[in-house]
N, C-alpha and C positions, 0 to 999 in steps of 0.2 A: 461456497461463499457466491454472492450475486456480486457481478461486474459493474462496473461504472464507466466501462470504456467497451467499444464492440468488439475491440480485438487486443491482445497484449502488443504492448510496443515492443515486443521481439520479432512478431510477425508483420510488422507495419513495412510499407514500401514508403517512398518519400510522400506521395501524395497522403496517404493512410496515417503518416506519421503528423503532419499539418491536423486531421482530426482527432487524431488521440490527444494531441497538445491543446487540442480548443476543448476536448471534453474535460480534460484536467483543468483550464482555466475557469470552466463553468462551474467544475465543482469546487475550486478555490474560490468564486463567487458566491456558491451557496452557504459553504462554509462562514464567508464574511458576513451574511446575512444573519446568522446564527447567534444566541446568545456567546458571549465570549465563555463558556462553560471551562470548571476546572478538568484538567483531565491527568490521565497515567496515559506515557507514551511507552510502552513495551516493546523493545528491540530484540527481537534473534534473528539468529544466522541461519538459512537455508540451506545455502550450500553446504556440500558435505565435508570438506576441510574445515571452515569456521565453524560449522555446527558443532564436531568434534572438542573443538581447542577454545569455545568461548561460551560463556554462561548469558543467558538474556539479561538486558539492561533494562532497569525502569527508571523512566523519567517524570517529574511532575512539572506540569505547566497549564499551559488554557489551549483551548481550542485553536484561537486565532491565530497560534504559533508553529501551527504544525506546518503550513510550507516551508517556512523557514529552517525550521527543524529539520526536515525533509533534505534542503538544499545544503544542510552542515553534513550529512550522511555518505555525499558522494555519490552522484546518481549519473555517472558517466553513460551507462545506457537506457536511461529513461526510468519511468515507474507506472504501473498499472494499479488502479484503486478498486475497491472493494467493498461491501458490506458483508460480515460473515456472521453465523450461524447463532451469534449470540450477539446480533446485529450492532455489532462495534465497526468502526471504520477501519479499514486494511489498507495500508500502502505496499506493495512490493516492489522493491528500489533493485535496481539492474547497474551494478558497479563496473569497475575495470575488470577486465579478463585477466586470467593468471594460470600459471601451471602447477598442479599439483598431483602429487601422487601419480606422475604420468599421465594426465588428463588435465586437457584445457578446458577451465570452467569460469564462469563469471559470478564474481562475488554477488551473493543474491540474500537481501535484507528484508525480512519483515516487518513493518511498522503497526503495530495496535494501537488504535487511538480509543482511549475507554474514557469515555467524558461523562461528569454527574452533575444533576441540577442541584440547587438551591437547597432540597431535601436528600441530597446526598442518594438520589436514583440513579440508577444508568438510565443514559441517552440512548434512543432507540434510534437508529442509524438510518434503519431500513426504513422508518415511517417519514424522517426528515428528508431522505434522498430518496425517497420512491421515484420520482419523475426522472430522475438520473438513470437507476437500473434499466440496462439492457440486455441484460444474460447470464446466465448461471456457469461460470466457470467451474472446471475441478482443476485444481494444481496436486500433478502425480507426484507423491513422495520418491523421493531420490534422483526422479529426474529433474523436477522443478522446471517443466515445462508447462505450459497453460495451453489447455484445448476446451474445447465449445463441447456441451453434451448435447 
């Protein structure tokens, strides 16, 4: 996935958090300048406990509703933004910490935004947000830590 943040919010100190928040605001501004495409928001859980006990959820909406939708998902520990290999916009949300199966973990949710134009063709967010892409991230399975390549 291609990152739209210089580093994960989980790795940010106080000053870096301000920069990260500015990157998210810039992304929000770019989204607002785009047509309000019809979208599918796919919500999947990345932390082990919730991934085992929940199915992906699908919501129909519009692109300019995404930030409000993310806020409704509970982002206690922040959010990172990406463009995935299918050119979809992806947000990884870090919610409240909890203890499960003897481990301390953070509720981690992925929201994949699949947008379509008036001809029902997929929107290529890699092209639309090219100026915001800062690096390639790799999210390691089962660890859900973000590292730079």
